[in-house]
N, C-alpha and C positions, 0 to 999 in steps of 0.2 A: 503494499497499498503505500502510493508517494506521502513522502511526511510532509506536513501542512503549518501554516504559520496563523496563529490564533491570538487575533487583538482584543482586548479588551479597551474599550472605550467609555468614554466620561457621561454618555446621552443616559436616558430610561434603559436600565438594565433587564433583559426579559429574565421571569423565571423558571429557569434550561441550566442543566447539568453542561458543562463546558468537558470533551470525550480528550484528553490528550493522551496522544502514546510517546513512547520511545522514538525520539529523533523529529519530534515538534518541537514549533519555537513559540513559546508562547511571552505576549509581550504588553506589556501594561502602559495607558496612555494616561499620563497625568495619575488626576481622581480614580481614575479607572482603577487605580492599583485597590480601590475601597474594594470594589464588586471582589477581586480575587482574594483580598484577605478574607473577606466573608465566605469565600468559597474554599478557603484553605489554600490556594493555591499562590507557588512563591515564584514566579515571572522569569523567566530570561533574562528580561530587558525591564526596567521601568524609565520610558520615553515622557519628555516632558518639560515647560517653564515652568510647572508646578504651583499656577497661580489657581487653579482650579482647586489643588489637592489641599491649598489653603483654606478654598470657601466649605471643603467638603468635610474639613474638621479636625480637631489637634490630635486624635487616635493613628488618622492617615496620615497626615503632614509626620507627624511621629516614628511610624512605620518606614516611612521613608529615608528619614535621617540614618534611623536605626542600622537600615542595610547600604548606604552610602558608605558608613562607618567601618561595616564589616565586609561587605562583598563590594567597594566601588564599580567594581567592572559590571554590574547588571545597572547600574545606571546610567543616564544616558541624557542629561542637562543639556537643555534648548535654550538660547537667547528669546526673551519677551519678544522683540523686534523680528518678526524673521515670516519666511517665504508659507512657507511647509506648517499644517496644523501639524500636531502632534501625532496625529494617526497619518498622514500621509508619511511622514517621519517615520513611523512604522514598517509601513511600506517598502518604504526605498531602502529601510538597513536590511527587512528579511530579502527583498528582492537580490540585493549585494552577497547576500548569504545561501544563493540560490533557491530560492524556494518559492512555488510560481501557483500551490494552492493556501488561498485567502480567505479565514472564516470573520469577518467582525462582528462583533459583539457591543449593547449601549452604542451601537452607530447612530440610534435615529433617536426622535424626542429629548427630552430637558430642555431647558428654557429658550435655549439657541436655533430656532428653525435653520438658518443656517449652515450651523454645523451638521446637520442632516443632508441639506445639498451636498454639501462638502463632501460629504463619506460618499454621495452614490456618485458623485464626481470622481472620487475616489477609486470607484468601483471600476470605471471606464479608464481609469490612469493605470489602475493593474492587468486590464484587457490590451492594452497596450504595449505592454512591457510582456506578453507571453504569458497571461497568467489568469487565471480564473476565480473571481473572487464572490463571496457571496455575504450579504449582511442578512444576521439570524435573529430573529426574536421568538419569544413564547408562541407566536401563530403564526407569522407570517415570514418570510425571505424574499429577499431581491436578488434580481442577478442581472445582468448585460448582456445581450445577444448583437454581436456584431456580424453581417458577411455569412452568418452560419447555422445549425438549425440546432436546437438545446428538444431534448427529449426527456419525458416524465413518465416515470414508469408506471403500469394499468395498478390500481389498488387504490389512488388520490383520490380524495376528497377535497370539498371545498374550490375557493375563487382562485383563477388564473385572469388576470389586464397584462394586458401586454400596451404601451405608449411611450411613439415615437422622441427619441431625444435628438433626432437629427431631424432637420426642416424636413424632409420629405423619407420615408422608409420605404422601399420599392422591391416589390418581390415578396410580397406575407403572405406567409402561407401559414393559417391553422386549421388542426386535424384533430381527430379524437376526443373534441367538447363540443360543449353543448351547442356554440354555436361555431362554424367554422367556416372560413375564409381560402381564398385559391389566388394566388399573384396579385393581388392586392396593396393599393396604398396606403400607408401612415404618413399623418404630417402631424410635426409637434403642439400646432396650434388648435387640435381637434381630438378631444378624450376617445374616440370608438371602439377601444380594446377595452373600454374599463368592464370588470364584473363580467366575463365569462365564468363559465363552471366545467369543471374533471368531469367526467362519466367514467366512474367507480372499475368498470372492466374495458376499459381505451386507456390502448397508451396514448398522451398528448400530446404533438408536437408542433414547435415552433419555429419557423424558419421564414429570414431576414436575408432576401438575396444582396440588395445591395442598401444600407441605413444601419443605424443604431438603436436598440431595443431596451428600455425599463420591462424585466417580466418580475411582477410581484406576483407572491403565492403568497393565499392566506388558507388556513386551515382551522380557524373556528368556524363556530356555528352561528 
């Protein structure tokens, strides 16, 4: 099984267990360390300028300080004024170490919608650098499809939405879903692909021949 990079960011954290195997890389971003603490996970790296860690409480900041004293190689201290978000910096570090599969937790919600949108853009950055990224929530998952086909195995239930991130996505085909289309165009200014549904005994297939799609899967009822 290909090793993966798990990134724990500081957004709203899903009520979900994180499966870490030998060879995986776990990075906590700033106040995302709080969630790692709650799960009893010692991240391989803790990345950030630690502004949100200060807001998260003294226990979080003290935990980071203790690790900085006893195991400083785990800490990647960033400047407050920087081009990369903490999550983006974590992705760049993992890419440089050869990781190509990414699972992002705590990447949505919180007080800052701009960070949620930035993390969706980070999925696109991962795609453009030869990787595959997933934003994971308790009941939903987000991923990018670009000039490719994505397949979902039989047995899924819930909602699948497909939105164009590029101005126009051409050659979009959906099959094995409640509403199927073939060789269609989706545009970034009209949410035509929202709220499709899985058919439990069908393999769902999403194809985009030219363009970039954001796929969201909602398993909740």
